[in-house]
C-alpha positions in Angstrom: 13.9 -11.8 9.6 12.0 -8.6 9.2 12.2 -6.3 6.2 13.3 -2.7 6.8 11.1 0.2 5.8 13.7 1.1 3.2 13.8 -2.4 1.7 10.0 -2.5 1.7 9.8 0.9 -0.1 12.3 -0.3 -2.7 10.2 -3.4 -3.4 7.1 -1.2 -3.7 8.8 1.1 -6.1 10.2 -1.6 -8.3 7.0 -3.7 -8.3 4.8 -0.7 -9.3 7.4 0.5 -11.9 7.5 -2.9 -13.6 3.7 -3.3 -13.4 3.2 0.0 -15.2 6.0 -0.6 -17.7 5.0 -4.2 -18.6 1.3 -3.3 -19.0 1.9 -0.1 -21.1 0.5 -1.6 -24.3 -2.4 -3.3 -22.6 -5.9 -2.1 -21.8 -5.8 -1.0 -18.2 -8.4 0.1 -15.6 -7.2 2.3 -12.8 -8.6 2.5 -9.3 -7.5 3.6 -5.9 -7.6 2.1 -2.4 -9.7 5.1 -1.3 -12.3 4.5 -4.1 -12.6 0.8 -3.2 -12.9 1.4 0.5 -15.3 4.4 0.2 -17.9 2.5 -1.9 -16.8 -1.1 -2.7 -19.9 -2.2 -4.6 -19.9 0.9 -6.9 -16.1 0.8 -7.5 -16.1 -3.0 -8.3 -19.1 -2.4 -10.7 -17.2 0.5 -12.3 -14.1 -1.7 -12.8 -16.2 -4.5 -14.2 -18.0 -2.2 -16.6 -14.7 -0.6 -17.8 -13.1 -4.0 -18.3 -16.0 -5.2 -20.4 -16.8 -2.0 -22.2 -13.3 -0.6 -22.8 -11.0 -3.6 -22.7 -13.5 -6.1 -24.3 -13.1 -8.6 -21.4 -15.8 -11.2 -21.5 -18.5 -10.1 -19.0 -19.2 -12.2 -15.9 -22.3 -14.3 -15.9 -24.2 -11.8 -13.7 -24.5 -8.2 -14.7 -24.3 -6.9 -11.0 -21.7 -8.2 -8.6 -23.4 -9.8 -5.6 -22.8 -8.0 -2.4 -21.3 -11.1 -0.7 -18.7 -11.3 -3.5 -17.8 -7.7 -3.0 -17.6 -8.2 0.7 -15.3 -11.2 0.3 -13.0 -9.0 -1.8 -12.9 -6.1 0.7 -11.3 -6.6 4.1 -11.2 -3.4 6.1 -9.0 -5.2 8.7 -6.2 -4.9 6.2 -6.1 -1.2 6.5 -3.4 -1.4 9.2 -5.0 0.6 11.9 -6.2 3.4 9.6 -8.1 5.3 12.3 -5.1 5.4 14.5 -2.8 6.3 11.6 -5.0 9.2 10.5 -5.1 10.5 14.1 -1.3 10.4 14.3 -1.0 12.0 10.8 -3.1 15.0 12.0 -0.4 15.9 14.5 2.6 15.0 12.3 4.6 17.7 10.5 4.7 18.0 6.8 7.9 16.5 5.4 7.2 17.6 1.8 4.2 19.0 -0.2 4.0 17.5 -3.6 1.1 19.7 -4.7 -2.4 18.7 -5.7 -3.2 18.0 -2.0 -0.6 15.2 -1.8 1.8 15.5 1.1 4.4 13.4 2.8 4.1 13.5 6.6 6.8 13.0 9.1 7.1 9.4 10.1 8.9 7.3 12.7 12.3 6.3 11.4 14.3 3.3 12.3 17.6 5.2 12.5 19.0 8.1 14.6 18.4 11.6 13.2 21.5 12.9 11.4 22.8 9.4 10.6 23.4 8.4 7.0 20.8 5.6 7.4 18.3 8.2 8.6 18.9 10.3 5.5 18.7 7.2 3.2 15.4 6.1 4.7 14.0 9.7 4.3 15.2 9.8 0.7 13.6 6.5 -0.3 10.4 7.4 1.5 10.2 10.7 -0.5 10.8 8.8 -3.7 8.0 6.4 -2.9 5.7 9.3 -1.9 6.5 11.1 -5.2 5.4 8.0 -7.1 2.3 7.6 -4.9 1.3 11.2 -5.7 2.0 10.6 -9.4 -0.3 7.6 -9.3 -3.0 9.8 -7.7 -2.6 12.6 -10.3 -2.1 10.2 -13.2 1.5 11.3 -14.1 2.9 7.8 -13.4 0.8 6.3 -16.1 2.3 8.6 -18.8 4.6 7.0 -21.4 7.4 9.4 -20.6 7.2 9.2 -16.9 10.7 9.1 -15.3 11.0 6.5 -12.6 13.8 6.7 -10.1 17.0 4.9 -11.0 17.4 2.8 -7.9 20.2 0.8 -9.4 22.4 3.9 -9.5 21.0 5.7 -6.5 23.9 6.7 -4.3 22.7 5.5 -0.9 24.6 7.3 1.9 25.1 4.2 4.0 24.6 0.5 4.0 21.7 -1.4 5.4 22.6 -3.8 8.2 
């Protein structure tokens, strides 16, 4: 059985919320997919340096990460047709502008426009995009960050 977009976004929100909450008192190193994909070797080296220098993690046996190890970690094929997606996003309308250059674009929905399911799917997408933007600008890492209350979210309709 396939997972709906709404269900997948709920899982993403809860997973990230719990990861941030459960690591709040730990030494953390932050990165982004964009940083890793732009310059994998430099970003992996930066992460390693920050883990050893800031978090006091025992350094690996080699000071520089071999390129083949970095290459085995990075798989551009997992970018889910990023070129095609970027081309489609250029023509997509803006659903919401969150500021700081972070915008939610229109997307293909599973449900008919005007239906309760369509509205629910849009709402959960915007919740997830708000969190994504807050990861990008650093707000989601703040101790007083307010995560959405999905347990009490009044979904307009039921998922089939």
